LOLUM-52351 format. One record per residue: residue in one letter; x, y, z of N, C-alpha, C, CB in turn. Coordinates in nm, 3 decimals. Glycine has a CB too. Example, Ala and Ser with C-alpha at 12.3 -4.5 7.8 and 13.67 -1.06 7.14 Angstrom:
REM LOLUM-52351
residuo  n.px  n.py  n.pz  ca.px  ca.py  ca.pz  c.px  c.py  c.pz  cb.px  cb.py  cb.pz
A  1.319  -0.569  0.780  1.230  -0.450  0.780  1.320  -0.330  0.780  1.131  -0.447  0.905;
S  1.285  -0.225  0.708  1.367  -0.106  0.714  1.290  0.003  0.787  1.408  -0.060  0.572;
//
This chain:
REM LOLUM-52351
residuo  n.px  n.py  n.pz  ca.px  ca.py  ca.pz  c.px  c.py  c.pz  cb.px  cb.py  cb.pz
M  -17.661  -7.560  4.588  -17.620  -7.387  4.583  -17.599  -7.341  4.713  -17.740  -7.281  4.520;
P  -17.504  -7.278  4.713  -17.446  -7.231  4.853  -17.558  -7.133  4.893  -17.283  -7.153  4.848;
G  -17.556  -7.110  5.038  -17.676  -7.012  5.084  -17.636  -6.862  5.013  -17.686  -7.000  5.277;
F  -17.761  -6.823  4.984  -17.745  -6.684  4.924  -17.670  -6.579  5.002  -17.877  -6.628  4.900;
R  -17.728  -6.581  5.130  -17.676  -6.489  5.202  -17.533  -6.474  5.214  -17.724  -6.501  5.309;
S  -17.460  -6.583  5.228  -17.331  -6.610  5.247  -17.257  -6.563  5.120  -17.312  -6.753  5.280;
L  -17.288  -6.600  4.992  -17.251  -6.572  4.878  -17.244  -6.413  4.846  -17.333  -6.644  4.797;
R  -17.376  -6.354  4.894  -17.400  -6.212  4.889  -17.310  -6.135  4.981  -17.541  -6.183  4.921;
D  -17.275  -6.189  5.089  -17.185  -6.117  5.168  -17.045  -6.095  5.119  -17.179  -6.176  5.286;
R  -17.006  -6.224  5.052  -16.870  -6.231  4.979  -16.850  -6.136  4.882  -16.847  -6.356  4.915;
L  -16.974  -6.129  4.793  -16.952  -6.048  4.654  -16.952  -5.916  4.703  -17.071  -6.067  4.531;
R  -17.014  -5.892  4.791  -17.017  -5.697  4.829  -16.900  -5.681  4.909  -17.167  -5.622  4.941;
S  -16.808  -5.768  4.971  -16.683  -5.748  5.062  -16.626  -5.612  5.002  -16.564  -5.885  5.053;
R  -16.590  -5.538  5.092  -16.508  -5.400  5.073  -16.410  -5.395  5.180  -16.602  -5.264  5.081;
G  -16.295  -5.294  5.139  -16.191  -5.244  5.214  -16.061  -5.340  5.238  -16.252  -5.208  5.339;
G  -15.981  -5.283  5.340  -15.886  -5.378  5.364  -15.773  -5.364  5.239  -15.961  -5.525  5.376;
S  -15.675  -5.455  5.261  -15.528  -5.424  5.194  -15.576  -5.511  5.042  -15.358  -5.508  5.303;
P  -15.505  -5.439  4.937  -15.537  -5.527  4.797  -15.515  -5.666  4.805  -15.450  -5.485  4.676;
E  -15.602  -5.762  4.748  -15.566  -5.875  4.747  -15.614  -5.956  4.593  -15.620  -5.929  4.879;
P  -15.583  -6.060  4.550  -15.617  -6.107  4.425  -15.779  -6.088  4.417  -15.566  -6.260  4.407;
E  -15.854  -6.030  4.305  -15.996  -6.016  4.306  -16.077  -6.169  4.305  -16.033  -5.926  4.173;
L  -16.187  -6.144  4.347  -16.259  -6.271  4.357  -16.318  -6.270  4.225  -16.367  -6.284  4.477;
R  -16.316  -6.393  4.165  -16.379  -6.429  4.024  -16.534  -6.507  4.047  -16.263  -6.543  3.936;
V  -16.606  -6.500  3.967  -16.739  -6.543  3.977  -16.772  -6.612  3.831  -16.837  -6.415  4.018;
E  -16.779  -6.759  3.817  -16.813  -6.808  3.696  -16.919  -6.883  3.709  -16.718  -6.874  3.636;
T  -16.996  -6.908  3.596  -17.116  -6.980  3.598  -17.092  -7.111  3.538  -17.224  -6.908  3.530;
T  -17.159  -7.207  3.603  -17.167  -7.349  3.534  -17.299  -7.403  3.562  -17.055  -7.455  3.588;
G  -17.393  -7.396  3.464  -17.513  -7.438  3.475  -17.612  -7.338  3.571  -17.498  -7.578  3.524;
P  -17.672  -7.422  3.670  -17.721  -7.317  3.773  -17.658  -7.268  3.873  -17.817  -7.350  3.831;
Q  -17.535  -7.294  3.882  -17.436  -7.275  3.985  -17.368  -7.165  3.971  -17.350  -7.373  3.996;
L  -17.312  -7.105  4.078  -17.210  -6.997  4.057  -17.091  -7.047  4.148  -17.268  -6.841  4.100;
V  -16.969  -7.058  4.069  -16.851  -7.084  4.120  -16.778  -6.982  4.162  -16.787  -7.147  4.046;
V  -16.735  -6.971  4.303  -16.633  -6.871  4.330  -16.526  -6.910  4.335  -16.642  -6.806  4.429;
H  -16.408  -6.850  4.292  -16.271  -6.860  4.303  -16.202  -6.780  4.406  -16.219  -6.830  4.185;
E  -16.171  -6.816  4.511  -16.112  -6.727  4.637  -15.952  -6.709  4.602  -16.134  -6.815  4.804;
P  -15.877  -6.620  4.665  -15.743  -6.601  4.635  -15.678  -6.717  4.696  -15.689  -6.468  4.684;
A  -15.548  -6.755  4.664  -15.486  -6.867  4.741  -15.454  -6.829  4.869  -15.367  -6.919  4.680;
T  -15.438  -6.689  4.903  -15.401  -6.661  5.044  -15.515  -6.700  5.148  -15.367  -6.508  5.059;
G  -15.629  -6.741  5.099  -15.742  -6.777  5.180  -15.805  -6.657  5.268  -15.696  -6.889  5.271;
G  -15.905  -6.694  5.346  -15.975  -6.612  5.403  -16.090  -6.559  5.294  -15.883  -6.511  5.463;
I  -16.154  -6.440  5.357  -16.272  -6.372  5.287  -16.201  -6.276  5.181  -16.374  -6.283  5.400;
P  -16.217  -6.281  5.041  -16.127  -6.208  4.966  -16.194  -6.050  4.968  -16.109  -6.279  4.811;
T  -16.124  -5.964  4.957  -16.158  -5.816  4.952  -16.145  -5.738  4.833  -16.083  -5.750  5.041;
V  -16.210  -5.651  4.784  -16.200  -5.563  4.647  -16.131  -5.418  4.679  -16.363  -5.536  4.579;
A  -16.051  -5.392  4.611  -15.964  -5.221  4.628  -16.085  -5.148  4.666  -15.880  -5.132  4.460;
D  -16.059  -5.063  4.762  -16.153  -4.953  4.777  -16.183  -4.852  4.673  -16.115  -4.886  4.878;
D  -16.300  -4.837  4.632  -16.314  -4.751  4.519  -16.369  -4.619  4.581  -16.410  -4.815  4.406;
G  -16.377  -4.598  4.711  -16.360  -4.461  4.778  -16.536  -4.431  4.771  -16.237  -4.332  4.677;
D  -16.604  -4.515  4.736  -16.772  -4.468  4.741  -16.823  -4.574  4.842  -16.870  -4.480  4.572;
H  -16.792  -4.513  4.970  -16.859  -4.574  5.094  -16.983  -4.560  5.110  -16.814  -4.531  5.206;
T  -17.019  -4.459  5.072  -17.175  -4.416  5.115  -17.274  -4.471  5.027  -17.201  -4.255  5.113;
S  -17.249  -4.510  4.893  -17.311  -4.566  4.811  -17.328  -4.742  4.843  -17.243  -4.523  4.690;
T  -17.228  -4.766  4.880  -17.217  -4.897  4.929  -17.291  -4.954  5.043  -17.100  -4.912  4.955;
V  -17.270  -4.846  5.145  -17.350  -4.870  5.290  -17.500  -4.867  5.237  -17.320  -4.733  5.424;
H  -17.519  -4.747  5.150  -17.666  -4.726  5.135  -17.722  -4.861  5.070  -17.700  -4.590  5.039;
E  -17.651  -4.932  4.968  -17.715  -5.049  4.909  -17.724  -5.156  5.010  -17.641  -5.099  4.787;
S  -17.623  -5.168  5.088  -17.635  -5.301  5.189  -17.741  -5.259  5.273  -17.493  -5.343  5.287;
V  -17.777  -5.144  5.326  -17.882  -5.135  5.419  -18.009  -5.139  5.338  -17.872  -5.010  5.506;
D  -18.029  -5.095  5.202  -18.161  -5.118  5.137  -18.169  -5.278  5.109  -18.174  -5.026  4.995;
E  -18.096  -5.339  5.081  -18.067  -5.478  5.053  -18.152  -5.567  5.158  -17.906  -5.506  5.064;
E  -18.095  -5.522  5.285  -18.140  -5.578  5.416  -18.283  -5.541  5.446  -18.051  -5.528  5.531;
R  -18.320  -5.420  5.403  -18.470  -5.392  5.416  -18.540  -5.471  5.323  -18.507  -5.247  5.393;
L  -18.505  -5.484  5.197  -18.588  -5.581  5.089  -18.598  -5.704  5.143  -18.521  -5.601  4.945;
H  -18.492  -5.771  5.196  -18.503  -5.897  5.235  -18.592  -5.910  5.355  -18.375  -5.949  5.258;
D  -18.594  -5.823  5.418  -18.698  -5.835  5.560  -18.854  -5.825  5.509  -18.668  -5.686  5.686;
L  -18.851  -5.739  5.414  -19.001  -5.736  5.346  -19.033  -5.847  5.280  -19.025  -5.629  5.246;
L  -18.951  -5.901  5.214  -18.979  -6.032  5.143  -18.971  -6.141  5.242  -18.877  -6.061  5.025;
R  -18.937  -6.164  5.353  -18.961  -6.267  5.452  -19.104  -6.261  5.495  -18.868  -6.252  5.572;
E  -19.163  -6.130  5.503  -19.286  -6.092  5.566  -19.385  -6.151  5.442  -19.296  -5.913  5.604;
D  -19.350  -6.104  5.318  -19.438  -6.146  5.202  -19.370  -6.181  5.089  -19.527  -6.048  5.163;
P  -19.324  -6.305  5.065  -19.239  -6.344  4.955  -19.315  -6.337  4.837  -19.181  -6.477  4.969;
N  -19.412  -6.287  4.799  -19.493  -6.284  4.683  -19.522  -6.120  4.631  -19.633  -6.366  4.721;
D  -19.438  -6.042  4.705  -19.436  -5.904  4.674  -19.333  -5.880  4.545  -19.393  -5.822  4.808;
E  -19.419  -5.863  4.429  -19.346  -5.854  4.310  -19.266  -5.756  4.286  -19.415  -5.856  4.218;
G  -19.309  -5.651  4.344  -19.234  -5.505  4.341  -19.081  -5.519  4.406  -19.329  -5.383  4.440;
R  -19.101  -5.563  4.528  -18.995  -5.572  4.622  -18.895  -5.663  4.550  -19.043  -5.629  4.765;
F  -18.951  -5.803  4.517  -18.852  -5.909  4.457  -18.775  -5.826  4.328  -18.945  -6.062  4.398;
A  -18.847  -5.748  4.249  -18.804  -5.688  4.134  -18.672  -5.606  4.181  -18.923  -5.597  4.068;
E  -18.688  -5.524  4.284  -18.607  -5.423  4.331  -18.468  -5.512  4.381  -18.689  -5.333  4.455;
L  -18.504  -5.615  4.468  -18.368  -5.690  4.525  -18.315  -5.769  4.411  -18.396  -5.797  4.657;
A  -18.395  -5.818  4.301  -18.330  -5.893  4.191  -18.224  -5.792  4.114  -18.448  -5.952  4.085;
A  -18.271  -5.674  4.090  -18.197  -5.582  4.031  -18.043  -5.548  4.118  -18.297  -5.459  4.020;
V  -18.087  -5.554  4.251  -17.944  -5.550  4.310  -17.851  -5.674  4.299  -17.955  -5.522  4.457;
V  -17.922  -5.798  4.318  -17.831  -5.918  4.308  -17.775  -5.910  4.153  -17.918  -6.069  4.344;
R  -17.850  -5.866  4.058  -17.792  -5.876  3.927  -17.677  -5.793  3.900  -17.886  -5.849  3.832;
R  -17.675  -5.665  3.964  -17.576  -5.555  3.956  -17.443  -5.608  4.035  -17.640  -5.412  4.025;
R  -17.473  -5.666  4.126  -17.357  -5.727  4.216  -17.298  -5.843  4.151  -17.407  -5.773  4.359;
A  -17.356  -5.938  4.079  -17.307  -6.057  4.006  -17.237  -5.999  3.872  -17.434  -6.166  3.972;
A  -17.286  -5.920  3.820  -17.221  -5.830  3.697  -17.099  -5.789  3.739  -17.302  -5.699  3.652;
E  -17.061  -5.715  3.842  -16.955  -5.660  3.899  -16.858  -5.739  3.879  -16.966  -5.630  4.022;
H  -16.872  -5.882  3.935  -16.796  -5.976  3.956  -16.770  -6.096  3.862  -16.833  -6.010  4.056;
A  -16.860  -6.098  3.767  -16.869  -6.185  3.645  -16.734  -6.204  3.573  -16.969  -6.125  3.547;
A  -16.685  -6.340  3.540  -16.578  -6.362  3.476  -16.586  -6.422  3.362  -16.505  -6.417  3.542;
G  -16.720  -6.489  3.350  -16.790  -6.551  3.225  -16.898  -6.471  3.171  -16.849  -6.687  3.254;
D  -17.011  -6.549  3.127  -17.117  -6.517  3.058  -17.201  -6.415  3.165  -17.193  -6.654  3.009;
L  -17.198  -6.291  3.127  -17.267  -6.194  3.202  -17.410  -6.226  3.238  -17.262  -6.074  3.133;
K  -17.485  -6.262  3.129  -17.613  -6.274  3.168  -17.655  -6.395  3.255  -17.685  -6.271  3.055;
Q  -17.564  -6.514  3.202  -17.563  -6.626  3.314  -17.544  -6.602  3.450  -17.467  -6.715  3.291;
A  -17.436  -6.502  3.472  -17.409  -6.490  3.596  -17.533  -6.395  3.673  -17.262  -6.432  3.601;
E  -17.585  -6.293  3.605  -17.686  -6.234  3.663  -17.818  -6.335  3.692  -17.715  -6.120  3.576;
D  -17.844  -6.406  3.587  -17.956  -6.495  3.622  -17.947  -6.589  3.722  -17.991  -6.562  3.523;
T  -17.807  -6.644  3.758  -17.779  -6.730  3.849  -17.799  -6.655  3.979  -17.649  -6.787  3.829;
A  -17.757  -6.534  3.986  -17.783  -6.471  4.115  -17.949  -6.445  4.151  -17.702  -6.329  4.113;
V  -18.021  -6.432  4.062  -18.159  -6.417  4.087  -18.217  -6.550  4.113  -18.227  -6.349  3.975;
W  -18.145  -6.650  4.049  -18.199  -6.786  4.089  -18.185  -6.825  4.217  -18.146  -6.885  4.019;
A  -18.071  -6.777  4.292  -18.019  -6.804  4.419  -18.132  -6.749  4.507  -17.874  -6.739  4.446;
L  -18.173  -6.595  4.460  -18.271  -6.542  4.566  -18.381  -6.608  4.566  -18.309  -6.408  4.555;
A  -18.448  -6.626  4.432  -18.568  -6.702  4.423  -18.588  -6.844  4.479  -18.591  -6.709  4.297;
E  -18.483  -6.908  4.479  -18.473  -7.054  4.526  -18.484  -7.040  4.705  -18.306  -7.130  4.464;
E  -18.411  -6.925  4.751  -18.416  -6.906  4.881  -18.541  -6.888  4.926  -18.341  -6.812  4.917;
L  -18.616  -6.808  4.882  -18.767  -6.760  4.905  -18.851  -6.858  4.881  -18.814  -6.646  4.822;
A  -18.832  -6.949  4.773  -18.918  -7.042  4.747  -18.951  -7.160  4.860  -18.870  -7.093  4.631;
H  -18.843  -7.159  4.952  -18.855  -7.248  5.070  -18.965  -7.241  5.151  -18.755  -7.231  5.151;
D  -19.017  -7.099  5.159  -19.147  -7.050  5.243  -19.238  -7.116  5.156  -19.179  -6.876  5.260;
Q  -19.342  -7.191  5.242  -19.462  -7.273  5.174  -19.560  -7.152  5.137  -19.542  -7.398  5.288;
R  -19.543  -7.023  5.170  -19.650  -6.933  5.117  -19.600  -6.870  4.994  -19.691  -6.824  5.219;
A  -19.475  -6.909  4.934  -19.406  -6.834  4.828  -19.454  -6.895  4.702  -19.248  -6.840  4.839;
W  -19.530  -6.841  4.621  -19.557  -6.873  4.481  -19.491  -6.788  4.376  -19.698  -6.867  4.460;
Y  -19.471  -6.664  4.402  -19.418  -6.578  4.310  -19.250  -6.610  4.293  -19.453  -6.427  4.360;
P  -19.175  -6.644  4.385  -19.056  -6.699  4.356  -19.044  -6.818  4.259  -19.007  -6.732  4.470;
L  -19.137  -6.903  4.289  -19.144  -7.038  4.189  -19.182  -6.999  4.050  -19.260  -7.153  4.240;
V  -19.254  -6.883  4.009  -19.278  -6.850  3.876  -19.176  -6.801  3.826  -19.375  -6.771  3.855;
E  -19.073  -6.705  3.898  -18.936  -6.661  3.869  -18.830  -6.787  3.828  -18.885  -6.584  4.003;
L  -18.837  -6.897  3.919  -18.757  -7.000  3.890  -18.814  -7.054  3.761  -18.749  -7.099  4.004;
A  -18.943  -7.083  3.715  -18.990  -7.139  3.600  -18.953  -7.036  3.483  -19.144  -7.169  3.613;
R  -18.961  -6.923  3.512  -18.921  -6.852  3.392  -18.768  -6.843  3.349  -18.969  -6.719  3.409;
L  -18.683  -6.871  3.450  -18.546  -6.879  3.426  -18.510  -7.012  3.380  -18.471  -6.843  3.542;
S  -18.570  -7.111  3.388  -18.555  -7.244  3.375  -18.634  -7.293  3.259  -18.591  -7.309  3.495;
L  -18.724  -7.235  3.192  -18.828  -7.283  3.092  -18.752  -7.311  2.973  -18.945  -7.179  3.061;
H  -18.650  -7.221  2.936  -18.591  -7.276  2.790  -18.515  -7.400  2.810  -18.487  -7.168  2.715;
D  -18.447  -7.427  2.911  -18.348  -7.546  2.923  -18.415  -7.657  2.984  -18.221  -7.514  3.008;
D  -18.536  -7.650  3.060  -18.597  -7.771  3.130  -18.748  -7.707  3.136  -18.520  -7.814  3.295;
R  -18.813  -7.747  3.032  -18.961  -7.709  3.029  -19.034  -7.788  3.113  -19.024  -7.719  2.898;
E  -19.028  -7.911  3.150  -19.112  -8.002  3.237  -19.097  -7.944  3.370  -19.068  -8.158  3.235;
A  -18.961  -7.922  3.406  -18.930  -7.880  3.550  -18.992  -7.749  3.569  -18.775  -7.872  3.583;
A  -18.999  -7.662  3.457  -19.058  -7.528  3.474  -19.199  -7.525  3.489  -19.026  -7.445  3.367;
I  -19.282  -7.630  3.437  -19.419  -7.651  3.450  -19.437  -7.709  3.578  -19.475  -7.732  3.345;
R  -19.354  -7.787  3.618  -19.400  -7.845  3.748  -19.382  -7.738  3.863  -19.317  -7.980  3.784;
R  -19.306  -7.636  3.842  -19.292  -7.529  3.938  -19.380  -7.433  3.942  -19.185  -7.471  3.929;
L  -19.441  -7.426  3.804  -19.577  -7.333  3.799  -19.679  -7.390  3.852  -19.627  -7.294  3.667;
G  -19.704  -7.522  3.852  -19.807  -7.607  3.918  -19.793  -7.600  4.069  -19.795  -7.755  3.871;
V  -19.686  -7.616  4.123  -19.651  -7.601  4.277  -19.721  -7.437  4.291  -19.447  -7.616  4.318;
A  -19.649  -7.341  4.222  -19.697  -7.194  4.257  -19.856  -7.192  4.254  -19.636  -7.077  4.145;
A  -19.921  -7.230  4.171  -20.063  -7.253  4.157  -20.147  -7.326  4.257  -20.080  -7.315  4.045;
E  -20.082  -7.419  4.312  -20.139  -7.503  4.431  -20.120  -7.391  4.571  -20.035  -7.671  4.450;
R  -20.025  -7.320  4.575  -19.986  -7.243  4.671  -20.069  -7.120  4.703  -19.864  -7.213  4.644;
D  -20.131  -7.075  4.566  -20.200  -6.955  4.567  -20.339  -6.980  4.534  -20.142  -6.861  4.479;
P  -20.426  -6.964  4.634  -20.591  -7.000  4.589  -20.643  -6.877  4.515  -20.704  -7.029  4.732;
S  -20.578  -6.757  4.526  -20.622  -6.643  4.443  -20.629  -6.652  4.291  -20.539  -6.538  4.471;
G  -20.562  -6.740  4.247  -20.537  -6.745  4.096  -20.414  -6.676  4.039  -20.651  -6.685  4.027;
R  -20.369  -6.583  4.109  -20.258  -6.498  4.055  -20.164  -6.578  3.988  -20.186  -6.420  4.159;
A  -20.106  -6.674  4.060  -20.009  -6.745  4.012  -20.030  -6.836  3.902  -19.964  -6.804  4.103;
L  -20.161  -6.870  3.878  -20.219  -6.938  3.782  -20.209  -6.841  3.646  -20.366  -6.978  3.831;
L  -20.248  -6.739  3.665  -20.269  -6.633  3.562  -20.124  -6.612  3.524  -20.349  -6.493  3.615;
D  -20.016  -6.599  3.607  -19.885  -6.550  3.574  -19.814  -6.694  3.495  -19.799  -6.490  3.728;
G  -19.858  -6.796  3.543  -19.789  -6.914  3.466  -19.840  -6.936  3.321  -19.813  -7.050  3.544;
L  -19.993  -6.908  3.307  -20.040  -6.920  3.183  -19.968  -6.817  3.089  -20.186  -6.904  3.187;
V  -19.957  -6.687  3.121  -19.907  -6.591  3.048  -19.761  -6.599  3.016  -19.936  -6.478  3.107;
L  -19.691  -6.679  3.120  -19.571  -6.709  3.065  -19.539  -6.798  2.965  -19.509  -6.739  3.145;
L  -19.630  -6.908  2.986  -19.622  -7.028  2.890  -19.669  -6.982  2.745  -19.720  -7.153  2.945;
R  -19.748  -6.904  2.759  -19.829  -6.855  2.616  -19.744  -6.759  2.569  -19.988  -6.786  2.628;
E  -19.662  -6.686  2.621  -19.540  -6.609  2.553  -19.437  -6.660  2.514  -19.488  -6.524  2.619;
A  -19.404  -6.784  2.574  -19.311  -6.876  2.522  -19.342  -6.957  2.409  -19.278  -6.956  2.614;
G  -19.476  -6.948  2.349  -19.527  -7.015  2.254  -19.577  -7.157  2.287  -19.439  -7.014  2.160;
D  -19.581  -7.179  2.419  -19.609  -7.323  2.472  -19.774  -7.323  2.503  -19.508  -7.359  2.625;
A  -19.859  -7.326  2.403  -19.992  -7.347  2.436  -20.027  -7.467  2.486  -20.066  -7.326  2.340;
D  -19.969  -7.567  2.451  -20.021  -7.707  2.519  -19.969  -7.725  2.672  -19.960  -7.844  2.427;
G  -19.856  -7.640  2.695  -19.822  -7.634  2.843  -19.913  -7.558  2.929  -19.691  -7.578  2.862;
A  -19.961  -7.441  2.858  -20.032  -7.354  2.925  -20.194  -7.439  2.957  -20.035  -7.210  2.829;
L  -20.240  -7.491  2.862  -20.351  -7.580  2.880  -20.330  -7.692  2.990  -20.381  -7.643  2.749;
A  -20.233  -7.756  3.012  -20.197  -7.868  3.096  -20.200  -7.799  3.226  -20.056  -7.941  3.061;
L  -20.153  -7.677  3.246  -20.135  -7.600  3.358  -20.270  -7.545  3.422  -20.046  -7.492  3.320;
G  -20.355  -7.519  3.311  -20.493  -7.463  3.338  -20.570  -7.567  3.370  -20.556  -7.387  3.227;
M  -20.590  -7.661  3.316  -20.691  -7.783  3.326  -20.653  -7.844  3.476  -20.665  -7.911  3.187;
G  -20.554  -7.831  3.536  -20.514  -7.903  3.655  -20.543  -7.814  3.769  -20.367  -7.946  3.651;
H  -20.564  -7.661  3.736  -20.567  -7.566  3.871  -20.673  -7.466  3.848  -20.421  -7.482  3.904;
W  -20.730  -7.458  3.725  -20.821  -7.335  3.704  -20.978  -7.366  3.757  -20.821  -7.295  3.533;
R  -21.002  -7.273  3.845  -21.130  -7.252  3.902  -21.207  -7.131  3.870  -21.117  -7.257  4.033;
P  -21.319  -7.164  3.762  -21.358  -7.024  3.710  -21.431  -6.939  3.777  -21.422  -7.028  3.604;
S  -21.502  -6.996  3.906  -21.580  -6.912  3.978  -21.484  -6.834  4.082  -21.694  -6.993  4.045;
D  -21.374  -6.872  4.109  -21.280  -6.820  4.206  -21.150  -6.713  4.144  -21.218  -6.955  4.277;
H  -21.100  -6.771  4.033  -20.970  -6.695  3.981  -21.024  -6.613  3.899  -20.856  -6.774  3.909;
P  -20.907  -6.514  3.869  -20.943  -6.394  3.795  -20.972  -6.422  3.645  -20.830  -6.293  3.808;
L  -21.083  -6.332  3.609  -21.128  -6.352  3.470  -21.018  -6.381  3.354  -21.203  -6.226  3.433;
Q  -20.897  -6.273  3.387  -20.807  -6.274  3.288  -20.731  -6.412  3.272  -20.718  -6.165  3.311;
A  -20.732  -6.512  3.387  -20.703  -6.637  3.368  -20.780  -6.734  3.280  -20.700  -6.678  3.477;
G  -20.917  -6.699  3.269  -21.007  -6.785  3.187  -20.976  -6.727  3.052  -21.170  -6.780  3.229;
R  -20.942  -6.607  3.013  -20.902  -6.558  2.902  -20.784  -6.621  2.847  -20.886  -6.434  2.917;
E  -20.674  -6.622  2.928  -20.556  -6.666  2.876  -20.569  -6.848  2.832  -20.437  -6.626  2.998;
L  -20.652  -6.907  2.934  -20.690  -7.043  2.889  -20.746  -7.096  2.777  -20.756  -7.081  2.956;
V  -20.859  -6.985  2.752  -20.934  -6.998  2.610  -20.844  -6.971  2.491  -21.056  -6.894  2.598;
S  -20.760  -6.861  2.517  -20.678  -6.819  2.415  -20.560  -6.917  2.378  -20.628  -6.691  2.453;
A  -20.532  -6.990  2.501  -20.426  -7.104  2.469  -20.468  -7.224  2.394  -20.370  -7.158  2.595;
A  -20.617  -7.238  2.412  -20.675  -7.344  2.320  -20.688  -7.299  2.199  -20.800  -7.394  2.357;
V  -20.713  -7.165  2.181  -20.736  -7.138  2.051  -20.569  -7.144  1.969  -20.820  -6.981  2.048;
D  -20.481  -7.119  2.029  -20.353  -7.106  1.956  -20.305  -7.244  1.926  -20.245  -7.026  2.036;
A  -20.354  -7.347  2.012  -20.340  -7.501  1.982  -20.399  -7.555  1.890  -20.373  -7.576  2.072;
Q  -20.515  -7.484  1.840  -20.616  -7.507  1.766  -20.693  -7.645  1.810  -20.565  -7.506  1.629;
R  -20.724  -7.616  1.929  -20.820  -7.698  2.004  -20.927  -7.639  2.046  -20.770  -7.754  2.108;
L  -21.025  -7.624  1.940  -21.132  -7.530  1.924  -21.230  -7.581  2.009  -21.182  -7.512  1.785;
A  -21.265  -7.686  2.003  -21.375  -7.769  2.098  -21.346  -7.744  2.243  -21.370  -7.939  2.075;
E  -21.238  -7.756  2.263  -21.182  -7.729  2.411  -21.201  -7.571  2.448  -21.010  -7.771  2.421;
A  -21.165  -7.498  2.384  -21.186  -7.351  2.378  -21.316  -7.329  2.404  -21.152  -7.287  2.251;
R  -21.410  -7.371  2.337  -21.560  -7.357  2.361  -21.585  -7.406  2.515  -21.650  -7.454  2.247;
R  -21.541  -7.518  2.537  -21.583  -7.575  2.688  -21.516  -7.480  2.799  -21.522  -7.745  2.715;
H  -21.408  -7.418  2.770  -21.349  -7.325  2.867  -21.428  -7.207  2.849  -21.195  -7.296  2.848;
L  -21.479  -7.166  2.726  -21.534  -7.051  2.712  -21.683  -7.034  2.793  -21.540  -7.034  2.565;
D  -21.743  -7.159  2.783  -21.878  -7.189  2.863  -21.860  -7.181  3.011  -21.934  -7.336  2.833;
A  -21.744  -7.240  3.068  -21.688  -7.261  3.197  -21.686  -7.116  3.255  -21.540  -7.334  3.192;
L  -21.648  -7.016  3.180  -21.632  -6.869  3.230  -21.768  -6.841  3.301  -21.602  -6.755  3.101;
G  -21.883  -6.875  3.253  -21.995  -6.848  3.305  -22.022  -6.849  3.465  -22.070  -6.929  3.243;
A  -21.924  -6.930  3.495  -21.947  -6.946  3.662  -21.876  -6.854  3.729  -21.904  -7.083  3.726;
H  -21.813  -6.761  3.683  -21.745  -6.644  3.741  -21.868  -6.523  3.795  -21.637  -6.579  3.613;
P  -21.849  -6.485  3.913  -21.934  -6.397  3.962  -21.956  -6.259  3.874  -21.886  -6.372  4.096;
D  -21.853  -6.219  3.806  -21.871  -6.094  3.734  -21.930  -6.099  3.601  -21.750  -6.030  3.722;
A  -22.056  -6.102  3.601  -22.139  -6.130  3.481  -22.121  -6.031  3.387  -22.280  -6.142  3.508;
T  -22.106  -5.918  3.417  -22.085  -5.806  3.316  -21.938  -5.834  3.257  -22.097  -5.648  3.391;
G  -21.845  -5.869  3.310  -21.719  -5.887  3.262  -21.708  -6.017  3.178  -21.625  -5.886  3.376;
V  -21.769  -6.103  3.209  -21.782  -6.228  3.151  -21.849  -6.212  3.003  -21.866  -6.318  3.247;
A  -21.943  -6.136  3.004  -22.043  -6.096  2.882  -21.937  -6.025  2.785  -22.185  -5.979  2.931;
A  -21.847  -5.943  2.845  -21.763  -5.880  2.748  -21.627  -5.965  2.695  -21.720  -5.748  2.812;
M  -21.607  -6.063  2.786  -21.485  -6.114  2.746  -21.542  -6.225  2.652  -21.387  -6.164  2.870;
R  -21.688  -6.302  2.672  -21.729  -6.387  2.596  -21.740  -6.346  2.441  -21.842  -6.424  2.651;
R  -21.788  -6.207  2.430  -21.781  -6.164  2.288  -21.661  -6.171  2.232  -21.822  -6.038  2.268;
D  -21.551  -6.112  2.278  -21.426  -6.133  2.237  -21.370  -6.258  2.205  -21.361  -6.088  2.314;
L  -21.372  -6.335  2.292  -21.328  -6.475  2.274  -21.406  -6.562  2.151  -21.352  -6.548  2.417;
D  -21.509  -6.546  2.149  -21.611  -6.601  2.077  -21.568  -6.554  1.926  -21.759  -6.550  2.132;
K  -21.527  -6.435  1.906  -21.477  -6.387  1.779  -21.367  -6.480  1.733  -21.427  -6.240  1.788;
A  -21.292  -6.474  1.833  -21.144  -6.548  1.824  -21.168  -6.693  1.776  -21.061  -6.553  1.981;
I  -21.276  -6.766  1.849  -21.280  -6.888  1.808  -21.318  -6.913  1.673  -21.353  -6.950  1.885;
V  -21.445  -6.806  1.644  -21.494  -6.819  1.509  -21.375  -6.807  1.389  -21.605  -6.704  1.492;
A  -21.302  -6.713  1.416  -21.197  -6.668  1.318  -21.123  -6.797  1.287  -21.096  -6.550  1.377;
A  -21.089  -6.864  1.411  -20.995  -6.974  1.394  -21.064  -7.112  1.336  -20.928  -7.001  1.537;
E  -21.204  -7.102  1.343  -21.278  -7.220  1.286  -21.268  -7.189  1.125  -21.446  -7.230  1.347;
R  -21.309  -7.059  1.089  -21.304  -7.016  0.953  -21.166  -7.048  0.887  -21.333  -6.867  0.946;
A  -21.076  -7.019  0.946  -20.914  -7.048  0.909  -20.907  -7.184  0.890  -20.800  -7.009  1.026;
R  -20.959  -7.283  0.968  -20.941  -7.406  0.964  -21.015  -7.471  0.837  -20.980  -7.455  1.089;
K  -21.115  -7.415  0.825  -21.217  -7.463  0.704  -21.148  -7.410  0.580  -21.383  -7.398  0.715;
G  -21.080  -7.303  0.561  -20.996  -7.243  0.460  -21.066  -7.159  0.400  -20.939  -7.326  0.370;
//
């Protein structure tokens, strides 16, 4: 995929004499940029809104700088993703959603090269889960390995459960979950995934493992809720 910065600069080009409009088409995970036959960097007819364009450019650079400092800032990533989606939509010649998703893919892929980055990998997994489940789960595994706090694991478990992939969530959790270190909610998601998959003995084992977490009060409250869910699933299985 071409460098995101060079593509971004070409997509936001303004001013100059009118030339054939730049078209962007989507082919799989790629953006295909069609330049005018006259060569050079294409320009878009002046819409007169120089102030908003300059403001957006400055804001985009600021967000890029912030994400270089912390590639896992979810709020800043969402802000910048909104900018690149909007710009892709302005120039899309084909499937609008695909063009927008491809622009976000390019952003996430650029940031994911930073070995500290786990959130961009979660976004790449989110974008690819429907088309390539195995690759998405691998990305979530790398994200979990990069994040000792367990936030990446939690995001991955939630993503997979919401997609109806309880088995994928269990595979991810079993390889990376550390009950004593990770957020309690990660344990909840893992137990719930086992219940979803009707792997109730496994759900019990994960529930017992939650006892290693230092938040005894939180564990006790969560255990009551999860135990009820397991008992209900056991009763439903018996008919």
